[in-house]
PyMOL CGO cylinders between C-alpha atoms (Angstrom):
from pymol import cmd
from pymol.cgo import CYLINDER

trace = [
    CYLINDER, 42.32, 6.65, 1.14, 40.11, 10.02, 1.62, 0.3, 1, 1, 1, 1, 1, 1,
    CYLINDER, 40.11, 10.02, 1.62, 37.98, 8.95, -1.31, 0.3, 1, 1, 1, 1, 1, 1,
    CYLINDER, 37.98, 8.95, -1.31, 37.23, 5.40, 0.72, 0.3, 1, 1, 1, 1, 1, 1,
    CYLINDER, 37.23, 5.40, 0.72, 36.45, 7.29, 3.77, 0.3, 1, 1, 1, 1, 1, 1,
    CYLINDER, 36.45, 7.29, 3.77, 34.41, 9.37, 2.23, 0.3, 1, 1, 1, 1, 1, 1,
    CYLINDER, 34.41, 9.37, 2.23, 32.10, 6.89, 0.21, 0.3, 1, 1, 1, 1, 1, 1,
    CYLINDER, 32.10, 6.89, 0.21, 32.03, 4.95, 3.22, 0.3, 1, 1, 1, 1, 1, 1,
    CYLINDER, 32.03, 4.95, 3.22, 30.74, 7.66, 5.12, 0.3, 1, 1, 1, 1, 1, 1,
    CYLINDER, 30.74, 7.66, 5.12, 28.13, 7.89, 2.53, 0.3, 1, 1, 1, 1, 1, 1,
    CYLINDER, 28.13, 7.89, 2.53, 27.27, 4.24, 2.29, 0.3, 1, 1, 1, 1, 1, 1,
    CYLINDER, 27.27, 4.24, 2.29, 26.57, 4.43, 6.15, 0.3, 1, 1, 1, 1, 1, 1,
    CYLINDER, 26.57, 4.43, 6.15, 24.01, 7.02, 5.57, 0.3, 1, 1, 1, 1, 1, 1,
    CYLINDER, 24.01, 7.02, 5.57, 22.01, 5.33, 3.15, 0.3, 1, 1, 1, 1, 1, 1,
    CYLINDER, 22.01, 5.33, 3.15, 19.69, 2.41, 4.06, 0.3, 1, 1, 1, 1, 1, 1,
    CYLINDER, 19.69, 2.41, 4.06, 17.76, 0.39, 2.17, 0.3, 1, 1, 1, 1, 1, 1,
    CYLINDER, 17.76, 0.39, 2.17, 14.94, -1.82, 2.94, 0.3, 1, 1, 1, 1, 1, 1,
    CYLINDER, 14.94, -1.82, 2.94, 12.68, -4.48, 1.54, 0.3, 1, 1, 1, 1, 1, 1,
    CYLINDER, 12.68, -4.48, 1.54, 9.69, -5.79, 2.92, 0.3, 1, 1, 1, 1, 1, 1,
    CYLINDER, 9.69, -5.79, 2.92, 6.13, -7.59, 2.98, 0.3, 1, 1, 1, 1, 1, 1,
    CYLINDER, 6.13, -7.59, 2.98, 2.92, -6.61, 4.55, 0.3, 1, 1, 1, 1, 1, 1,
    CYLINDER, 2.92, -6.61, 4.55, -0.69, -7.85, 4.83, 0.3, 1, 1, 1, 1, 1, 1,
    CYLINDER, -0.69, -7.85, 4.83, -3.90, -5.57, 5.42, 0.3, 1, 1, 1, 1, 1, 1,
    CYLINDER, -3.90, -5.57, 5.42, -6.62, -7.51, 7.21, 0.3, 1, 1, 1, 1, 1, 1,
    CYLINDER, -6.62, -7.51, 7.21, -8.90, -4.56, 7.65, 0.3, 1, 1, 1, 1, 1, 1,
    CYLINDER, -8.90, -4.56, 7.65, -9.67, -0.97, 6.66, 0.3, 1, 1, 1, 1, 1, 1,
    CYLINDER, -9.67, -0.97, 6.66, -10.68, 2.24, 8.35, 0.3, 1, 1, 1, 1, 1, 1,
    CYLINDER, -10.68, 2.24, 8.35, -13.05, 3.10, 5.32, 0.3, 1, 1, 1, 1, 1, 1,
    CYLINDER, -13.05, 3.10, 5.32, -16.21, 1.05, 4.61, 0.3, 1, 1, 1, 1, 1, 1,
    CYLINDER, -16.21, 1.05, 4.61, -18.33, 1.55, 1.33, 0.3, 1, 1, 1, 1, 1, 1,
    CYLINDER, -18.33, 1.55, 1.33, -21.66, -0.13, 1.42, 0.3, 1, 1, 1, 1, 1, 1,
    CYLINDER, -21.66, -0.13, 1.42, -22.44, -0.27, -2.48, 0.3, 1, 1, 1, 1, 1, 1,
    CYLINDER, -22.44, -0.27, -2.48, -18.86, -0.35, -4.05, 0.3, 1, 1, 1, 1, 1, 1,
    CYLINDER, -18.86, -0.35, -4.05, -15.81, -2.42, -4.53, 0.3, 1, 1, 1, 1, 1, 1,
    CYLINDER, -15.81, -2.42, -4.53, -15.40, -5.15, -1.84, 0.3, 1, 1, 1, 1, 1, 1,
    CYLINDER, -15.40, -5.15, -1.84, -12.26, -6.94, -0.77, 0.3, 1, 1, 1, 1, 1, 1,
    CYLINDER, -12.26, -6.94, -0.77, -11.24, -8.93, 2.50, 0.3, 1, 1, 1, 1, 1, 1,
    CYLINDER, -11.24, -8.93, 2.50, -7.52, -8.02, 2.91, 0.3, 1, 1, 1, 1, 1, 1,
    CYLINDER, -7.52, -8.02, 2.91, -4.51, -6.51, 0.68, 0.3, 1, 1, 1, 1, 1, 1,
    CYLINDER, -4.51, -6.51, 0.68, -0.97, -7.89, 0.14, 0.3, 1, 1, 1, 1, 1, 1,
    CYLINDER, -0.97, -7.89, 0.14, 1.75, -5.70, 0.14, 0.3, 1, 1, 1, 1, 1, 1,
    CYLINDER, 1.75, -5.70, 0.14, 5.27, -5.52, -0.96, 0.3, 1, 1, 1, 1, 1, 1,
    CYLINDER, 5.27, -5.52, -0.96, 7.71, -2.44, -0.83, 0.3, 1, 1, 1, 1, 1, 1,
    CYLINDER, 7.71, -2.44, -0.83, 11.36, -1.31, -1.44, 0.3, 1, 1, 1, 1, 1, 1,
    CYLINDER, 11.36, -1.31, -1.44, 12.57, 1.87, 0.43, 0.3, 1, 1, 1, 1, 1, 1,
    CYLINDER, 12.57, 1.87, 0.43, 15.35, 3.89, 0.44, 0.3, 1, 1, 1, 1, 1, 1,
    CYLINDER, 15.35, 3.89, 0.44, 16.42, 6.29, 3.52, 0.3, 1, 1, 1, 1, 1, 1,
    CYLINDER, 16.42, 6.29, 3.52, 19.15, 8.69, 4.09, 0.3, 1, 1, 1, 1, 1, 1,
    CYLINDER, 19.15, 8.69, 4.09, 20.09, 9.35, 7.34, 0.3, 1, 1, 1, 1, 1, 1,
    CYLINDER, 20.09, 9.35, 7.34, 19.86, 13.27, 8.27, 0.3, 1, 1, 1, 1, 1, 1,
    CYLINDER, 19.86, 13.27, 8.27, 21.60, 13.88, 11.49, 0.3, 1, 1, 1, 1, 1, 1,
    CYLINDER, 21.60, 13.88, 11.49, 20.91, 11.72, 14.86, 0.3, 1, 1, 1, 1, 1, 1,
    CYLINDER, 20.91, 11.72, 14.86, 17.28, 11.02, 14.69, 0.3, 1, 1, 1, 1, 1, 1,
    CYLINDER, 17.28, 11.02, 14.69, 15.46, 11.81, 11.29, 0.3, 1, 1, 1, 1, 1, 1,
    CYLINDER, 15.46, 11.81, 11.29, 15.97, 9.90, 7.91, 0.3, 1, 1, 1, 1, 1, 1,
    CYLINDER, 15.97, 9.90, 7.91, 13.72, 10.68, 4.79, 0.3, 1, 1, 1, 1, 1, 1,
    CYLINDER, 13.72, 10.68, 4.79, 13.34, 8.92, 1.65, 0.3, 1, 1, 1, 1, 1, 1,
    CYLINDER, 13.34, 8.92, 1.65, 11.40, 7.51, -1.10, 0.3, 1, 1, 1, 1, 1, 1,
    CYLINDER, 11.40, 7.51, -1.10, 9.18, 4.49, -1.14, 0.3, 1, 1, 1, 1, 1, 1,
    CYLINDER, 9.18, 4.49, -1.14, 7.80, 2.31, -4.06, 0.3, 1, 1, 1, 1, 1, 1,
    CYLINDER, 7.80, 2.31, -4.06, 4.94, 0.35, -2.70, 0.3, 1, 1, 1, 1, 1, 1,
    CYLINDER, 4.94, 0.35, -2.70, 2.34, -2.30, -4.04, 0.3, 1, 1, 1, 1, 1, 1,
    CYLINDER, 2.34, -2.30, -4.04, -0.61, -3.76, -3.13, 0.3, 1, 1, 1, 1, 1, 1,
    CYLINDER, -0.61, -3.76, -3.13, -2.88, -6.54, -4.43, 0.3, 1, 1, 1, 1, 1, 1,
    CYLINDER, -2.88, -6.54, -4.43, -6.20, -8.02, -3.63, 0.3, 1, 1, 1, 1, 1, 1,
    CYLINDER, -6.20, -8.02, -3.63, -9.20, -10.12, -5.34, 0.3, 1, 1, 1, 1, 1, 1,
    CYLINDER, -9.20, -10.12, -5.34, -12.16, -7.58, -5.49, 0.3, 1, 1, 1, 1, 1, 1,
    CYLINDER, -12.16, -7.58, -5.49, -15.84, -8.02, -6.30, 0.3, 1, 1, 1, 1, 1, 1,
    CYLINDER, -15.84, -8.02, -6.30, -18.65, -5.78, -6.94, 0.3, 1, 1, 1, 1, 1, 1,
    CYLINDER, -18.65, -5.78, -6.94, -22.47, -6.97, -6.71, 0.3, 1, 1, 1, 1, 1, 1,
    CYLINDER, -22.47, -6.97, -6.71, -24.92, -5.06, -8.64, 0.3, 1, 1, 1, 1, 1, 1,
    CYLINDER, -24.92, -5.06, -8.64, -28.41, -5.77, -6.92, 0.3, 1, 1, 1, 1, 1, 1,
    CYLINDER, -28.41, -5.77, -6.92, -30.56, -4.17, -9.64, 0.3, 1, 1, 1, 1, 1, 1,
    CYLINDER, -30.56, -4.17, -9.64, -29.39, -6.76, -12.15, 0.3, 1, 1, 1, 1, 1, 1,
    CYLINDER, -29.39, -6.76, -12.15, -28.42, -9.52, -9.98, 0.3, 1, 1, 1, 1, 1, 1,
    CYLINDER, -28.42, -9.52, -9.98, -24.84, -9.34, -11.56, 0.3, 1, 1, 1, 1, 1, 1,
    CYLINDER, -24.84, -9.34, -11.56, -21.57, -10.17, -9.81, 0.3, 1, 1, 1, 1, 1, 1,
    CYLINDER, -21.57, -10.17, -9.81, -18.28, -8.70, -11.11, 0.3, 1, 1, 1, 1, 1, 1,
    CYLINDER, -18.28, -8.70, -11.11, -15.10, -10.11, -9.58, 0.3, 1, 1, 1, 1, 1, 1,
    CYLINDER, -15.10, -10.11, -9.58, -11.17, -9.35, -10.67, 0.3, 1, 1, 1, 1, 1, 1,
    CYLINDER, -11.17, -9.35, -10.67, -8.20, -7.97, -8.62, 0.3, 1, 1, 1, 1, 1, 1,
    CYLINDER, -8.20, -7.97, -8.62, -6.96, -4.64, -7.76, 0.3, 1, 1, 1, 1, 1, 1,
    CYLINDER, -6.96, -4.64, -7.76, -3.44, -3.44, -8.11, 0.3, 1, 1, 1, 1, 1, 1,
    CYLINDER, -3.44, -3.44, -8.11, -2.03, -0.24, -6.36, 0.3, 1, 1, 1, 1, 1, 1,
    CYLINDER, -2.03, -0.24, -6.36, 1.15, 1.17, -7.08, 0.3, 1, 1, 1, 1, 1, 1,
    CYLINDER, 1.15, 1.17, -7.08, 2.40, 4.07, -4.94, 0.3, 1, 1, 1, 1, 1, 1,
    CYLINDER, 2.40, 4.07, -4.94, 5.65, 6.34, -4.84, 0.3, 1, 1, 1, 1, 1, 1,
    CYLINDER, 5.65, 6.34, -4.84, 5.81, 7.93, -1.49, 0.3, 1, 1, 1, 1, 1, 1,
    CYLINDER, 5.81, 7.93, -1.49, 8.18, 10.54, -0.22, 0.3, 1, 1, 1, 1, 1, 1,
    CYLINDER, 8.18, 10.54, -0.22, 8.93, 9.41, 3.49, 0.3, 1, 1, 1, 1, 1, 1,
    CYLINDER, 8.93, 9.41, 3.49, 10.34, 10.88, 6.46, 0.3, 1, 1, 1, 1, 1, 1,
    CYLINDER, 10.34, 10.88, 6.46, 10.76, 9.09, 9.85, 0.3, 1, 1, 1, 1, 1, 1,
    CYLINDER, 10.76, 9.09, 9.85, 11.68, 10.39, 13.38, 0.3, 1, 1, 1, 1, 1, 1,
    CYLINDER, 11.68, 10.39, 13.38, 13.70, 7.34, 15.36, 0.3, 1, 1, 1, 1, 1, 1,
    CYLINDER, 13.70, 7.34, 15.36, 13.52, 7.79, 18.77, 0.3, 1, 1, 1, 1, 1, 1,
    CYLINDER, 13.52, 7.79, 18.77, 16.45, 5.49, 19.94, 0.3, 1, 1, 1, 1, 1, 1,
    CYLINDER, 16.45, 5.49, 19.94, 18.99, 5.49, 16.83, 0.3, 1, 1, 1, 1, 1, 1,
    CYLINDER, 18.99, 5.49, 16.83, 21.79, 2.95, 17.36, 0.3, 1, 1, 1, 1, 1, 1,
    CYLINDER, 21.79, 2.95, 17.36, 19.88, 1.04, 20.19, 0.3, 1, 1, 1, 1, 1, 1,
    CYLINDER, 19.88, 1.04, 20.19, 18.90, -2.90, 19.85, 0.3, 1, 1, 1, 1, 1, 1,
    CYLINDER, 18.90, -2.90, 19.85, 15.28, -1.56, 19.96, 0.3, 1, 1, 1, 1, 1, 1,
    CYLINDER, 15.28, -1.56, 19.96, 14.55, 1.81, 18.05, 0.3, 1, 1, 1, 1, 1, 1,
    CYLINDER, 14.55, 1.81, 18.05, 10.85, 2.91, 17.73, 0.3, 1, 1, 1, 1, 1, 1,
    CYLINDER, 10.85, 2.91, 17.73, 10.15, 5.21, 15.35, 0.3, 1, 1, 1, 1, 1, 1,
    CYLINDER, 10.15, 5.21, 15.35, 6.98, 7.14, 13.70, 0.3, 1, 1, 1, 1, 1, 1,
    CYLINDER, 6.98, 7.14, 13.70, 6.91, 8.53, 10.20, 0.3, 1, 1, 1, 1, 1, 1,
    CYLINDER, 6.91, 8.53, 10.20, 4.71, 9.75, 7.44, 0.3, 1, 1, 1, 1, 1, 1,
    CYLINDER, 4.71, 9.75, 7.44, 4.95, 9.21, 3.53, 0.3, 1, 1, 1, 1, 1, 1,
    CYLINDER, 4.95, 9.21, 3.53, 3.11, 11.08, 0.71, 0.3, 1, 1, 1, 1, 1, 1,
    CYLINDER, 3.11, 11.08, 0.71, 2.72, 10.48, -3.07, 0.3, 1, 1, 1, 1, 1, 1,
    CYLINDER, 2.72, 10.48, -3.07, 0.94, 9.88, -5.85, 0.3, 1, 1, 1, 1, 1, 1,
    CYLINDER, 0.94, 9.88, -5.85, -0.74, 6.34, -6.11, 0.3, 1, 1, 1, 1, 1, 1,
    CYLINDER, -0.74, 6.34, -6.11, -1.87, 4.22, -9.46, 0.3, 1, 1, 1, 1, 1, 1,
    CYLINDER, -1.87, 4.22, -9.46, -4.73, 1.91, -8.91, 0.3, 1, 1, 1, 1, 1, 1,
    CYLINDER, -4.73, 1.91, -8.91, -5.52, -0.38, -11.71, 0.3, 1, 1, 1, 1, 1, 1,
    CYLINDER, -5.52, -0.38, -11.71, -9.00, -2.22, -11.26, 0.3, 1, 1, 1, 1, 1, 1,
    CYLINDER, -9.00, -2.22, -11.26, -8.88, -5.37, -13.57, 0.3, 1, 1, 1, 1, 1, 1,
    CYLINDER, -8.88, -5.37, -13.57, -12.18, -6.90, -13.86, 0.3, 1, 1, 1, 1, 1, 1,
    CYLINDER, -12.18, -6.90, -13.86, -12.08, -10.64, -15.20, 0.3, 1, 1, 1, 1, 1, 1,
    CYLINDER, -12.08, -10.64, -15.20, -15.46, -12.43, -14.84, 0.3, 1, 1, 1, 1, 1, 1,
    CYLINDER, -15.46, -12.43, -14.84, -18.88, -11.13, -14.76, 0.3, 1, 1, 1, 1, 1, 1,
    CYLINDER, -18.88, -11.13, -14.76, -21.83, -13.43, -13.82, 0.3, 1, 1, 1, 1, 1, 1,
    CYLINDER, -21.83, -13.43, -13.82, -25.76, -13.36, -13.57, 0.3, 1, 1, 1, 1, 1, 1,
    CYLINDER, -25.76, -13.36, -13.57, -26.11, -14.73, -9.88, 0.3, 1, 1, 1, 1, 1, 1,
    CYLINDER, -26.11, -14.73, -9.88, -30.07, -14.15, -9.27, 0.3, 1, 1, 1, 1, 1, 1,
    CYLINDER, -30.07, -14.15, -9.27, -33.02, -14.67, -11.74, 0.3, 1, 1, 1, 1, 1, 1,
    CYLINDER, -33.02, -14.67, -11.74, -33.35, -12.82, -14.75, 0.3, 1, 1, 1, 1, 1, 1,
    CYLINDER, -33.35, -12.82, -14.75, -35.08, -9.55, -14.18, 0.3, 1, 1, 1, 1, 1, 1,
    CYLINDER, -35.08, -9.55, -14.18, -38.33, -8.75, -16.42, 0.3, 1, 1, 1, 1, 1, 1,
    CYLINDER, -38.33, -8.75, -16.42, -38.03, -6.52, -18.95, 0.3, 1, 1, 1, 1, 1, 1,
    CYLINDER, -38.03, -6.52, -18.95, -34.08, -6.39, -18.59, 0.3, 1, 1, 1, 1, 1, 1,
    CYLINDER, -34.08, -6.39, -18.59, -32.13, -7.24, -21.82, 0.3, 1, 1, 1, 1, 1, 1,
    CYLINDER, -32.13, -7.24, -21.82, -28.97, -9.10, -20.74, 0.3, 1, 1, 1, 1, 1, 1,
    CYLINDER, -28.97, -9.10, -20.74, -27.56, -9.36, -23.92, 0.3, 1, 1, 1, 1, 1, 1,
    CYLINDER, -27.56, -9.36, -23.92, -26.46, -5.67, -23.79, 0.3, 1, 1, 1, 1, 1, 1,
    CYLINDER, -26.46, -5.67, -23.79, -24.51, -6.00, -20.29, 0.3, 1, 1, 1, 1, 1, 1,
    CYLINDER, -24.51, -6.00, -20.29, -21.16, -4.57, -21.30, 0.3, 1, 1, 1, 1, 1, 1,
    CYLINDER, -21.16, -4.57, -21.30, -18.09, -6.49, -21.15, 0.3, 1, 1, 1, 1, 1, 1,
    CYLINDER, -18.09, -6.49, -21.15, -15.66, -6.51, -18.16, 0.3, 1, 1, 1, 1, 1, 1,
    CYLINDER, -15.66, -6.51, -18.16, -12.44, -4.45, -18.45, 0.3, 1, 1, 1, 1, 1, 1,
    CYLINDER, -12.44, -4.45, -18.45, -9.77, -2.65, -16.65, 0.3, 1, 1, 1, 1, 1, 1,
    CYLINDER, -9.77, -2.65, -16.65, -9.75, 0.78, -15.52, 0.3, 1, 1, 1, 1, 1, 1,
    CYLINDER, -9.75, 0.78, -15.52, -7.30, 2.93, -14.02, 0.3, 1, 1, 1, 1, 1, 1,
    CYLINDER, -7.30, 2.93, -14.02, -7.23, 5.74, -11.59, 0.3, 1, 1, 1, 1, 1, 1,
    CYLINDER, -7.23, 5.74, -11.59, -5.00, 8.30, -9.85, 0.3, 1, 1, 1, 1, 1, 1,
    CYLINDER, -5.00, 8.30, -9.85, -4.76, 9.18, -6.00, 0.3, 1, 1, 1, 1, 1, 1,
    CYLINDER, -4.76, 9.18, -6.00, -3.10, 10.95, -3.61, 0.3, 1, 1, 1, 1, 1, 1,
    CYLINDER, -3.10, 10.95, -3.61, -1.64, 8.76, -0.57, 0.3, 1, 1, 1, 1, 1, 1,
    CYLINDER, -1.64, 8.76, -0.57, -0.74, 9.93, 2.87, 0.3, 1, 1, 1, 1, 1, 1,
    CYLINDER, -0.74, 9.93, 2.87, 0.69, 6.84, 4.70, 0.3, 1, 1, 1, 1, 1, 1,
    CYLINDER, 0.69, 6.84, 4.70, 1.31, 7.66, 8.38, 0.3, 1, 1, 1, 1, 1, 1,
    CYLINDER, 1.31, 7.66, 8.38, 3.35, 4.89, 10.25, 0.3, 1, 1, 1, 1, 1, 1,
    CYLINDER, 3.35, 4.89, 10.25, 5.13, 3.63, 13.45, 0.3, 1, 1, 1, 1, 1, 1,
    CYLINDER, 5.13, 3.63, 13.45, 7.05, 0.81, 14.52, 0.3, 1, 1, 1, 1, 1, 1,
    CYLINDER, 7.05, 0.81, 14.52, 9.97, -0.37, 16.06, 0.3, 1, 1, 1, 1, 1, 1,
    CYLINDER, 9.97, -0.37, 16.06, 13.61, -1.52, 14.41, 0.3, 1, 1, 1, 1, 1, 1,
    CYLINDER, 13.61, -1.52, 14.41, 15.21, -4.40, 16.18, 0.3, 1, 1, 1, 1, 1, 1,
    CYLINDER, 15.21, -4.40, 16.18, 19.11, -4.92, 16.28, 0.3, 1, 1, 1, 1, 1, 1,
    CYLINDER, 19.11, -4.92, 16.28, 19.31, -2.26, 13.13, 0.3, 1, 1, 1, 1, 1, 1,
    CYLINDER, 19.31, -2.26, 13.13, 17.96, -4.72, 10.78, 0.3, 1, 1, 1, 1, 1, 1,
    CYLINDER, 17.96, -4.72, 10.78, 14.48, -6.14, 11.03, 0.3, 1, 1, 1, 1, 1, 1,
    CYLINDER, 14.48, -6.14, 11.03, 11.55, -3.38, 10.99, 0.3, 1, 1, 1, 1, 1, 1,
    CYLINDER, 11.55, -3.38, 10.99, 8.25, -4.29, 12.00, 0.3, 1, 1, 1, 1, 1, 1,
    CYLINDER, 8.25, -4.29, 12.00, 5.58, -1.63, 11.40, 0.3, 1, 1, 1, 1, 1, 1,
    CYLINDER, 5.58, -1.63, 11.40, 2.04, -0.31, 11.23, 0.3, 1, 1, 1, 1, 1, 1,
    CYLINDER, 2.04, -0.31, 11.23, 0.83, 1.87, 8.37, 0.3, 1, 1, 1, 1, 1, 1,
    CYLINDER, 0.83, 1.87, 8.37, -2.12, 2.92, 6.69, 0.3, 1, 1, 1, 1, 1, 1,
    CYLINDER, -2.12, 2.92, 6.69, -3.15, 4.77, 3.25, 0.3, 1, 1, 1, 1, 1, 1,
    CYLINDER, -3.15, 4.77, 3.25, -5.07, 7.67, 3.78, 0.3, 1, 1, 1, 1, 1, 1,
    CYLINDER, -5.07, 7.67, 3.78, -6.80, 8.85, 0.43, 0.3, 1, 1, 1, 1, 1, 1,
    CYLINDER, -6.80, 8.85, 0.43, -9.92, 10.56, -0.79, 0.3, 1, 1, 1, 1, 1, 1,
    CYLINDER, -9.92, 10.56, -0.79, -10.48, 7.68, -3.37, 0.3, 1, 1, 1, 1, 1, 1,
    CYLINDER, -10.48, 7.68, -3.37, -12.82, 5.01, -2.10, 0.3, 1, 1, 1, 1, 1, 1,
    CYLINDER, -12.82, 5.01, -2.10, -11.22, 2.24, -4.02, 0.3, 1, 1, 1, 1, 1, 1,
    CYLINDER, -11.22, 2.24, -4.02, -8.00, 2.48, -1.52, 0.3, 1, 1, 1, 1, 1, 1,
    CYLINDER, -8.00, 2.48, -1.52, -10.46, 2.14, 1.88, 0.3, 1, 1, 1, 1, 1, 1,
    CYLINDER, -10.46, 2.14, 1.88, -7.42, 3.35, 4.10, 0.3, 1, 1, 1, 1, 1, 1,
    CYLINDER, -7.42, 3.35, 4.10, -5.80, -0.46, 4.32, 0.3, 1, 1, 1, 1, 1, 1,
    CYLINDER, -5.80, -0.46, 4.32, -4.10, -0.94, 8.10, 0.3, 1, 1, 1, 1, 1, 1,
    CYLINDER, -4.10, -0.94, 8.10, -1.24, -2.67, 6.69, 0.3, 1, 1, 1, 1, 1, 1,
    CYLINDER, -1.24, -2.67, 6.69, 0.98, -4.68, 9.34, 0.3, 1, 1, 1, 1, 1, 1,
    CYLINDER, 0.98, -4.68, 9.34, 4.49, -5.08, 7.53, 0.3, 1, 1, 1, 1, 1, 1,
    CYLINDER, 4.49, -5.08, 7.53, 7.88, -6.72, 8.20, 0.3, 1, 1, 1, 1, 1, 1,
    CYLINDER, 7.88, -6.72, 8.20, 10.73, -5.43, 6.47, 0.3, 1, 1, 1, 1, 1, 1,
    CYLINDER, 10.73, -5.43, 6.47, 14.66, -6.08, 6.57, 0.3, 1, 1, 1, 1, 1, 1,
    CYLINDER, 14.66, -6.08, 6.57, 17.09, -3.11, 6.23, 0.3, 1, 1, 1, 1, 1, 1,
    CYLINDER, 17.09, -3.11, 6.23, 20.61, -3.38, 5.05, 0.3, 1, 1, 1, 1, 1, 1,
]
cmd.load_cgo(trace, "trace")
């Protein structure tokens, strides 16, 4: 009986969440670089309840989007997909824990792996005189690492449905600080 009571107390302190999101705009803009219109998001999160208002945990976050780069000098358009996987340590403050509507704020921080997978390169303007188009390097994927800080705020409805807004702040210009609208289910 004591083992069951202690196990149930532990399970009540652990919360898991699965969710999806979409980032339709970005806080950072780059004139001459990788372009994308929006990012799709999927995440899994574990939280451990600490006291009445605080929880801390970890989040595995995956964002993907189609990308393109236009080289004005050579008239080449390169397209592909970007994949960003981050592992964040999270902490949240819950304003009204246990209520039907529980607003919260939080922050996450951790490493991110960014993979730009270039798939096609095509010439979209007339050939430039004197440029040897036969020496254009082939398209390929390249990988970068970044540190991401992700502030968020949202509300938990009826103890299970979580609606939130977050952004991924980083000094890596390939991330662009997406503002992501998320919906998740906590169990």
